[in-house]
Backbone as ProteinMPNN parsed JSONL, in Angstrom:
{"seq_chain_A": "MANNNLQLPLFLTRNQVIALTSLSRSTLYRLERDSLFPKSFKMSKRRVGYMRDEVLIWLTERRG", "coords_chain_A": {"N_chain_A": [[-35.223, -80.659, -7.451], [-33.191, -80.099, -5.689], [-30.709, -80.35, -6.97], [-30.704, -78.113, -8.643], [-30.472, -76.09, -6.787], [-27.806, -76.057, -6.168], [-26.682, -74.622, -8.194], [-27.485, -72.045, -7.86], [-26.884, -69.122, -5.883], [-27.016, -68.881, -2.245], [-28.372, -66.616, -1.395], [-30.433, -64.397, -3.211], [-30.303, -61.632, -5.409], [-32.414, -58.762, -6.036], [-32.595, -58.331, -8.811], [-31.829, -60.872, -9.746], [-33.962, -62.388, -8.793], [-36.063, -61.275, -10.251], [-35.277, -62.05, -12.835], [-35.395, -64.837, -12.531], [-38.081, -65.355, -11.892], [-39.558, -64.006, -13.804], [-41.115, -61.846, -13.193], [-42.209, -58.451, -13.137], [-40.522, -55.563, -11.816], [-42.286, -53.848, -10.42], [-44.469, -55.56, -9.955], [-43.269, -57.465, -8.339], [-42.656, -55.871, -6.08], [-45.311, -55.248, -5.307], [-46.448, -57.809, -4.751], [-44.791, -58.585, -2.651], [-45.351, -56.567, -0.766], [-48.027, -57.155, -0.256], [-47.776, -59.484, 1.1], [-47.599, -61.796, -0.442], [-45.418, -62.851, -1.544], [-42.101, -63.995, -0.786], [-40.437, -62.163, 1.797], [-38.037, -59.579, 1.399], [-34.649, -58.832, 2.44], [-32.209, -56.666, 3.914], [-29.048, -56.731, 2.548], [-26.883, -55.144, 2.479], [-26.154, -51.611, 2.719], [-27.079, -50.763, 0.226], [-28.106, -52.955, -1.089], [-30.514, -55.462, -1.616], [-31.734, -58.612, -0.6], [-32.992, -61.955, -1.21], [-34.052, -65.022, 0.203], [-32.913, -67.855, -1.328], [-34.142, -70.468, -1.228], [-36.718, -69.901, -0.278], [-37.776, -68.426, -2.393], [-37.698, -70.343, -4.437], [-39.474, -72.247, -3.397], [-41.811, -70.725, -3.419], [-42.116, -70.425, -6.203], [-42.545, -73.105, -6.933], [-44.951, -73.655, -5.589], [-46.637, -71.914, -6.947], [-46.822, -73.125, -9.403], [-48.459, -75.211, -8.928]], "CA_chain_A": [[-34.954, -79.259, -7.176], [-31.961, -79.985, -4.911], [-29.59, -80.139, -7.874], [-30.756, -76.735, -9.118], [-30.03, -75.221, -5.711], [-26.351, -75.976, -6.191], [-26.297, -73.681, -9.227], [-27.884, -70.708, -7.44], [-26.338, -68.735, -4.575], [-27.95, -68.992, -1.128], [-29.165, -65.389, -1.405], [-30.645, -63.857, -4.547], [-30.553, -60.192, -5.487], [-33.714, -58.437, -6.641], [-32.489, -58.572, -10.258], [-31.829, -62.317, -9.968], [-35.331, -62.851, -8.56], [-36.834, -60.829, -11.412], [-34.904, -62.924, -13.953], [-35.83, -66.2, -12.233], [-39.54, -65.446, -11.837], [-40.132, -63.246, -14.922], [-41.995, -60.801, -12.675], [-41.686, -57.096, -13.258], [-40.109, -54.977, -10.537], [-43.463, -53.336, -9.713], [-45.243, -56.706, -9.491], [-42.525, -58.021, -7.207], [-42.917, -54.982, -4.941], [-46.712, -55.379, -4.894], [-46.62, -59.123, -4.128], [-44.098, -58.565, -1.365], [-46.128, -55.68, 0.102], [-49.263, -57.839, 0.096], [-47.381, -60.758, 1.742], [-47.828, -62.882, -1.387], [-44.088, -63.236, -2.015], [-41.166, -63.944, 0.342], [-39.913, -60.841, 2.157], [-36.613, -59.301, 1.152], [-33.893, -58.35, 3.592], [-31.068, -55.821, 3.521], [-27.755, -57.395, 2.556], [-25.976, -54.031, 2.773], [-26.884, -50.351, 2.603], [-27.676, -50.553, -1.102], [-28.455, -54.222, -1.736], [-31.58, -56.241, -1.005], [-31.637, -60.016, -0.965], [-34.077, -62.895, -0.945], [-33.566, -66.373, 0.455], [-33.102, -68.684, -2.53], [-35.087, -71.554, -1.027], [-38.065, -69.332, -0.163], [-38.213, -68.059, -3.753], [-37.941, -71.582, -5.175], [-40.714, -72.82, -2.867], [-42.889, -69.892, -3.948], [-42.296, -70.789, -7.61], [-43.127, -74.456, -6.972], [-46.354, -73.545, -5.176], [-47.382, -71.227, -8.012], [-47.027, -74.058, -10.509], [-49.576, -76.074, -8.537]], "C_chain_A": [[-33.635, -79.099, -6.43], [-30.757, -79.726, -5.807], [-29.547, -78.709, -8.395], [-30.253, -75.766, -8.062], [-28.521, -75.051, -5.712], [-25.87, -74.942, -7.198], [-26.628, -72.243, -8.866], [-27.243, -70.378, -6.105], [-27.424, -68.845, -3.507], [-28.885, -67.796, -1.058], [-29.257, -64.873, -2.838], [-30.862, -62.352, -4.465], [-31.922, -59.969, -6.131], [-33.669, -58.714, -8.144], [-32.472, -60.063, -10.58], [-33.232, -62.895, -9.783], [-36.218, -62.471, -9.747], [-36.542, -61.734, -12.616], [-35.445, -64.345, -13.752], [-37.341, -66.351, -12.332], [-40.246, -64.833, -13.046], [-41.162, -62.22, -14.466], [-41.375, -59.441, -12.957], [-41.318, -56.597, -11.863], [-41.33, -54.499, -9.74], [-44.347, -54.478, -9.198], [-44.57, -57.362, -8.298], [-42.751, -57.188, -5.955], [-44.335, -55.177, -4.403], [-46.962, -56.709, -4.182], [-45.97, -59.172, -2.751], [-44.88, -57.711, -0.356], [-47.381, -56.375, 0.621], [-49.022, -59.2, 0.75], [-47.71, -61.971, 0.873], [-46.527, -63.392, -2.006], [-43.154, -63.158, -0.82], [-40.598, -62.538, 0.551], [-38.422, -60.737, 1.84], [-35.959, -58.863, 2.453], [-32.708, -57.545, 3.086], [-29.776, -56.62, 3.653], [-26.658, -56.377, 2.883], [-26.804, -52.755, 2.638], [-27.653, -50.227, 1.299], [-28.098, -51.837, -1.807], [-29.487, -54.975, -0.908], [-31.445, -57.675, -1.483], [-32.883, -60.796, -0.61], [-33.447, -64.252, -0.68], [-33.921, -67.237, -0.751], [-34.19, -69.726, -2.327], [-36.522, -71.051, -0.902], [-38.622, -68.973, -1.537], [-38.528, -69.321, -4.558], [-39.215, -72.276, -4.696], [-41.911, -72.041, -3.407], [-43.172, -70.262, -5.405], [-42.969, -72.161, -7.743], [-44.602, -74.415, -6.61], [-47.207, -72.865, -6.24], [-47.699, -72.156, -9.174], [-48.16, -75.032, -10.215], [-49.227, -77.463, -8.583]], "O_chain_A": [[-33.011, -78.043, -6.532], [-29.87, -78.955, -5.437], [-28.465, -78.149, -8.572], [-29.672, -74.732, -8.394], [-28.014, -74.009, -5.299], [-24.756, -74.435, -7.07], [-26.114, -71.315, -9.49], [-27.073, -71.267, -5.27], [-28.611, -68.895, -3.827], [-30.055, -67.938, -0.704], [-28.279, -64.909, -3.585], [-31.529, -61.863, -3.553], [-32.507, -60.89, -6.701], [-34.617, -59.277, -8.691], [-33.044, -60.478, -11.588], [-33.644, -63.785, -10.527], [-37.037, -63.277, -10.191], [-37.461, -62.134, -13.33], [-35.901, -64.976, -14.705], [-37.829, -67.375, -12.81], [-41.42, -65.12, -13.282], [-41.989, -61.773, -15.26], [-40.152, -59.306, -13.007], [-41.759, -57.153, -10.858], [-41.407, -54.717, -8.531], [-44.915, -54.369, -8.111], [-45.241, -57.768, -7.349], [-43.008, -57.736, -4.883], [-44.538, -55.261, -3.192], [-47.608, -56.742, -3.135], [-46.529, -59.73, -1.807], [-45.043, -58.116, 0.795], [-47.756, -56.214, 1.782], [-49.958, -59.979, 0.932], [-48.054, -63.037, 1.383], [-46.541, -64.256, -2.882], [-43.375, -62.345, 0.077], [-40.316, -61.821, -0.41], [-37.663, -61.694, 1.999], [-36.636, -58.563, 3.436], [-32.262, -57.73, 1.954], [-29.45, -57.121, 4.729], [-25.64, -56.716, 3.485], [-28.021, -52.818, 2.462], [-28.745, -49.659, 1.264], [-28.416, -51.813, -2.996], [-29.366, -55.11, 0.31], [-31.086, -57.924, -2.633], [-33.714, -60.356, 0.184], [-32.423, -64.592, -1.273], [-35.085, -67.334, -1.14], [-35.077, -69.859, -3.17], [-37.447, -71.71, -1.375], [-39.802, -69.191, -1.81], [-39.521, -69.359, -5.285], [-39.956, -72.833, -5.505], [-42.912, -72.637, -3.807], [-44.331, -70.397, -5.799], [-43.858, -72.343, -8.574], [-45.417, -75.073, -7.256], [-48.377, -73.21, -6.411], [-48.716, -71.997, -9.849], [-48.749, -75.608, -11.129], [-50.059, -78.319, -8.281]]}, "name": "protein", "num_of_chains": 1, "seq": "MANNNLQLPLFLTRNQVIALTSLSRSTLYRLERDSLFPKSFKMSKRRVGYMRDEVLIWLTERRG"}
């Protein structure tokens, strides 16, 4: 997984997370609200980000 991290930025936008996870926007919101997905943070007034490593860990844990 370390090699893949080099190809992704440290912070992911919501659209990048949706593309990476194949989750719909509403499912992403619901999982985040229910504390079942890493929390987003404000990168600027109009942009939300996610920590790349937290999202990758979440994906790995989902695979079992």
